[in-house]
N, C-alpha and C positions, 0 to 999 in steps of 0.2 A: 392410581391406573396402572397396569403392567402392562407394557408394548412389548413385543417379540418382535425385534428388528427385521428378523427373517423375513417376516411374513408381510415387511413392505416391500413398496416399491422406489425404486431409487428416488424417483423425485419425491415422495412422502417422506425420507429419511432426510432429503434435502430440507423439505418444508420447516420439519419440526428442528432439528441441529440449528437452522438458521436463525431461527425465530429465538431459542431459546439459550444458547451460546451467546449471548449478550452483554451487552454493548461490544461492539469490533471495531478496533481501529481500522482505518480506511487507508492503502498504499495508491495514493495515485502516480501511476507507472510511467515515464518514459522510455521510449524506446527510438532504434531508428529503422525503419524499414529498407530494403535492399535498394530504392533510390532515393534514398536518404532524407525523403518524408519524415516527420517526428510524429511518432503515434503517443497515444496518452490515453490512459484505460486506467478506471480506479475498481478496486478489490478487494473485499473486505475479509477476505480470510487471510489474514496477514497478522506476523506479529515476531516480537525480538524472539531471538533464539540462545542470545550466547554474547558474552563480550569479549571472551580470549579462546579464538579468534569473535571479530564482533561480527555477527553475522544475523541473519533477517530473512523469516520463511514468506514467499507471495503463492496461493493454491490457483493455479487457473483452470477452470472447465475447460473441456474439448468441445467442439462445436457438435450438432445431433449426427452432422456427415461424419463425424470421426476427426476432421481438419484440426488444424490449432488455431486460436484465436491469434491476431497479428502479434499481440503482445508477448503471447510463447514464441511463435514461429520466429518473432525477433532476438529473445534473447537466445533459444536455443542456436540460431545463426552466428548472433556476434560477441555473445555471453558477458553481455554489459547491462544494465540499466540501471536507473536512479528513480529510488522512491521518494514523494512527496506528500507529507501530511497534510492534510486540507484543513484549513479554519474557515470561522464564521462567514468571513467577507468571501471568500472562496466557493462556499460550498454547492451554491446552485451551479457554477461551472465546472466542479470537479464532477457534482452527478451526470453534468450533460456531456461529458467524454465519454460516457456509458454508453451514448449513441450509436449505433451500426451506422458505420461508414465505408466509402472504397477505402482501400488499402494506401490510394496515392492522395488519400485528403488528410491533412493533418485536424487532430481535434481541437489540438491548439487554439487555431487560426479559426475553428467552426465555432468555439465561446468565447473567443477573444482575450485568451492568454496568450504571454509573450516568454520567450526564452532569454536564457544568459548561460555561458558555456560553462563546461564543468571543467575539470582539471587532469582527472585520473581517468575517465571513460569520455566516449566519441557521444554517447547520445546527449543533449542540452539538458537542463534545468528549466524551471516553472519558474520566473522572474519573484511573481505573487506570491507563493508560497512560503508559510514560516520556515516550515526544513524542508530540506533535500537531503537526500542519502546517494551520495556514488557507488553503485556496489559492481563489483565483478562475478560470477555464476562460480560458486563455491560445488555446487552438488545439484544433482538433478533426481526427483522422486515421481516415481509414474503409478498412477491407479489405472482402474479400466477407463474412469470417468475425468482424470484430472492429471496436469502434471505440476509439479509441486518442484519450485525455484529456490534452492537456498542461495544467498547473495552474500558474499563479504563486503563488508563498508569498507572502502575505501578514503573518501574525503565527506564531512560534514559540513554542508550552508546553513546556517542561522541567522535568522531576520538580522540587525543590528539592534542590539541590549536584551536579545532573547536570554542570553546565555550570559553569567557570569563568572567570568574565566579565572579570576581570582578561587574561587571554591568549586568551577565548575559546577555549579548549579542552575539550571534553568529558573529564568523568573516566572513561577506559573503563573501570578497576578497578571501578565502580557501574554500570557500564551493559552489560546483558546480552541481547538480543534474538535471535530465535528466525531460524531462515531455513528458507527450501523445500528441500527434498531429491528431486524428483521421486516420484511415486507419491503416497500417503501419507504418506512420511516427511518428516519435519523434522529440522532438527540446533541445534544449541546452538550460542555460540559462546565457549567454556571456554577451549578450547585455543588460543593464539595464540602467534605469534611474531614477530619483524621484523628488517628489516634496517637498514643506516645510512641514517638520514634525510638526504634531499636538500636541498642549498641551496637549493632555488624554494620559495618562499613558498605557491605551491600546487601541490602533489603531485598527477602525471597519473595514478596509479594509485588 
């Protein structure tokens, strides 16, 4: 097949790209609303962009009426957010954080997750998450359909025992994040294989 993207609708392009560029890591993002309510929402258009400075990206679509989603509006206003990686144990709660709720209702309370304070930013982190990155806004890119937030990581929180601080390696045998696999499907990360390690200290893959 040879498909001319210019001939497709925005939604058709979204469906193809979101189902073919997989699996995608999921950012479960907490922000603070204007009244102090903790907002939480999952986004699978997310990834690491670099280590110096340490930056990551989340892409948030605009609502059909052109307004911003709560997470996007909160980041624009406060310039702070926390990115969590959800694992198998909290996968269903992560998914339910995507339900549409009024801005004054916390998704975390709705799904039964609890919070702990952060050190460098005002939004709290999720206690049950294995990983949390405290971020401040580095740069914003805008398209007709999306706002793309590039955040600088200020602090990292990790579940006790997950990171070997002598080698700064993650104990992958204890880490089971979930990923998005198009439509309503998710995948786990239990089936793993490896190739011979590279000599470079920083992997390109």
